[in-house]
C-alpha positions in Angstrom: 33.7 -56.6 112.4 34.2 -53.2 111.2 36.5 -50.3 112.4 38.4 -52.9 114.6 42.0 -53.5 114.5 43.4 -57.2 114.2 46.7 -58.5 115.0 48.8 -59.8 111.7 49.0 -63.2 110.5 45.4 -64.5 111.8 44.7 -67.9 110.9 41.5 -70.1 111.2 41.6 -73.9 109.9 37.9 -75.0 109.8 37.0 -78.5 109.7 34.5 -79.4 106.9 31.7 -81.7 107.7 29.2 -80.2 110.3 31.4 -77.3 110.9 31.8 -75.5 107.5 29.2 -77.4 105.5 26.2 -79.2 106.8 26.5 -82.4 105.5 23.2 -83.8 107.1 21.3 -82.7 104.2 21.7 -83.6 100.7 22.8 -81.5 98.5 25.3 -80.2 101.4 24.9 -76.5 102.1 26.8 -74.1 103.9 25.3 -73.4 107.5 23.3 -70.1 107.9 25.7 -67.3 108.2 28.9 -69.2 107.2 29.3 -67.3 104.0 29.2 -63.9 105.9 31.5 -65.0 108.3 34.1 -66.3 105.2 33.7 -62.9 103.8 34.2 -60.6 106.9 37.4 -63.0 107.7 39.0 -62.5 104.2 38.0 -58.8 104.2 40.2 -58.4 107.6 43.2 -60.6 106.0 42.6 -63.7 107.5 44.3 -66.7 105.8 41.5 -69.7 105.9 42.2 -73.4 105.7 40.2 -76.4 105.7 41.2 -79.8 107.5 39.1 -82.6 107.2 38.7 -86.1 107.1 36.8 -86.3 103.8 38.4 -86.9 100.7 39.8 -84.3 98.5 37.7 -84.8 95.7 34.8 -84.5 97.4 36.0 -81.4 99.4 36.8 -79.8 96.0 33.8 -80.7 94.7 31.8 -79.4 97.7 33.5 -76.2 98.2 33.7 -75.5 94.3 29.8 -75.9 93.8 29.2 -73.7 97.0 31.3 -71.0 95.9 33.3 -70.8 98.5 37.0 -72.3 97.4 38.5 -68.9 96.8 38.4 -67.8 100.5 40.9 -71.0 101.4 44.5 -70.7 101.2 45.1 -74.5 101.5 43.3 -77.8 102.5 44.3 -81.1 103.8 42.2 -83.9 103.3 42.0 -87.5 104.8 43.7 -88.8 101.4 46.7 -86.2 101.6 48.5 -87.8 104.6 47.6 -89.3 108.1 44.1 -88.8 109.2 42.9 -86.8 112.4 43.4 -86.8 115.3 47.1 -86.8 113.7 48.0 -83.2 113.8 50.2 -83.6 110.4 47.5 -81.9 108.4 47.6 -78.9 110.6 51.5 -78.8 110.6 51.6 -78.9 106.8 49.0 -76.0 106.6 50.4 -73.8 108.9 54.3 -74.6 109.1 56.4 -71.4 110.0 53.6 -69.9 111.5 53.2 -68.7 115.4 50.8 -71.3 117.0 49.4 -68.3 119.0 48.0 -67.0 115.7 46.1 -70.2 114.5 42.8 -71.1 115.7 41.1 -74.5 114.8 37.3 -74.4 114.8 35.8 -78.6 114.7 32.7 -80.1 115.5 34.3 -83.6 116.8 37.0 -85.1 119.4 39.1 -86.0 116.7 39.3 -81.9 115.7 39.9 -81.1 119.7 42.5 -83.7 119.8 44.6 -83.1 116.9 44.3 -79.2 117.8 45.5 -79.9 121.3 48.2 -82.4 120.0 49.6 -79.6 117.5 49.4 -76.9 120.6 46.9 -74.5 119.2 43.4 -73.2 120.5 40.3 -74.9 119.2 36.8 -74.2 119.3 34.2 -76.8 119.4 31.8 -75.7 117.0 28.3 -77.1 118.4 26.1 -75.2 115.8 25.0 -78.6 114.1 24.5 -80.4 117.5 23.8 -78.2 120.7 24.0 -81.2 123.0 27.6 -81.7 122.0 28.4 -78.5 124.3 28.3 -80.6 127.5 30.7 -82.8 126.2 33.3 -80.7 124.8 33.1 -77.3 127.1 35.7 -79.1 129.4 38.1 -80.3 127.1 38.1 -77.6 124.0 39.5 -74.2 124.5 36.0 -72.5 123.6 32.9 -73.6 122.6 30.2 -72.2 120.3 26.6 -73.1 119.9 26.0 -70.9 116.8 28.2 -68.8 114.4 27.5 -65.5 116.6 29.4 -67.1 119.5 32.1 -68.3 116.8 32.8 -64.8 115.7 33.0 -63.1 119.3 35.4 -65.9 120.1 37.5 -65.0 116.8 37.3 -61.3 118.1 38.4 -62.1 121.6 41.5 -64.3 120.2 42.3 -61.8 117.1 41.3 -58.4 117.8 43.0 -55.5 119.7 
């Protein structure tokens, strides 16, 4: 991502389970390449958020243990208000921000439905379940089989 100009005000909202963090194994881990993506995005002045159906206490513990909490401007969890797919969490995270400057990355129908209800673009994150591409490619704005594809989608949306 070096030597590329970005549009101002890039805002990326990550889902937690199955997108940011692999919750299929214990203890939970970041997906391979996720830390590097977060570092690159912050180095290019992106504001990052988490919107999840997981309880806040669990998210705080996980992102603290994985040493990624400092990357995120804010988080909205299950117990903070109406759950996904209600877009209340997206609205609270990005109030006052131009929706064209927001991208949500998530791995479920609730992520896609919520983002679309809020009027923002969404990437179907299929790196944890590649078989999901077929069910999401016609309804999500983008699909990504891996973090490299996700990175390219981000470049295409935000880089000029």
